[in-house]
N, C-alpha and C positions, 0 to 999 in steps of 0.2 A: 714554817710562816707563823708570824703571828698575826692575830686581829687583836687592834685595841679599840674598844668601844668608850667614849665618853659621854655621859648623857646627864638628863636634867631629870625632874618629875615634870609632868604633862599638868597643868592647872587643874584641882580637884583629885588628883592620884595620892591619896596617901602614903607619907614614909612607912609608916607599919602595912598596909595592903601592898605596897608594892615589895619591901623585904620579905613578908609572910610569902609571896607567891615566889618572889627568889628563891627563896631556903628551898621551899615544896615542889615547886613546877622546875624553874629554868634550871638552878645547880645539877639536879640529879638526872633532868633528861641530856642534856649539856653533855656532862661530862660520862654520860652512857655512850656515847655517839661513838662509832667505831673509829672515827675520824683524829679525833680529839685526845691529845696528851695531856692535858690539863686546864681548868677555868676555874677562874677566881673572881671573885667582885670585890668593887673594895667603894665601900663610901667615905668621900672627900671631906674633912673635918677641920681644914682652914690652910691658913696658907704658910709656908716656913719663913719664919723670917720675915714674916710683914703682916701688917694690919688688912683684914678686909675679907670679904668669903672668895672661896675656888669659884672658878668660872664654871664648874659643873658641879653637879653633887656624887656623882658616882664612876668609877673607873672598873669595865672589865677589862681581861687579860685573857684570852684565849689562846692555846697551842696547838695547832693544826698540824698533824701530822702526815697529811696526806690530802693536796686541798682539793685535787678530782674529785677523791670518796667525799670530804666535806661538801664539797658541792650537791654531791649527789643524796648525801645525809641530809641536808636543810632543804631539800625539794620534795621528802619525805611527807604525808597530810600532818604526822604528828609536831615535826616541825614548822610547818607550816602557821599550827594553829599556837605556839610557843610564841612565835616571831609577830603574830598577829597580836596576841597578848602584851608582849612587851611592846610592840608599836603602839598600842593606844595608850600606852602609861607613861613613856618616854619620848623626850625630841635627843636623838641620837645621833652621834658620829663614827664612823666605821673609819680606822684606820688600818692599814696593813704595816708590817714591820719585820725586818731582820735584823736578829738580835747581832754585835759587833762582838767578836771574839778575839782576844789576844794569842 
């Protein structure tokens, strides 16, 4: 199972503050969870083949190896702190997704 998060920074949150937090707290903390097989964060830089700005600033791709374990992992106090900090900085939409394979 994959989770895809698309988000923009809330007014008052600087790119530098968010990206420093993402590199030093979010990425290492989430990657250390037993239920996570992969976690990457991307800054959106433009629209391919079109002018204008992307509809969001960042995308997270989270590969969950065990959803029940993931739900238990994110219920822990340390992850609740990470989630609260994240929610204070961004306006986010989470999508669940399954990869199509040939």
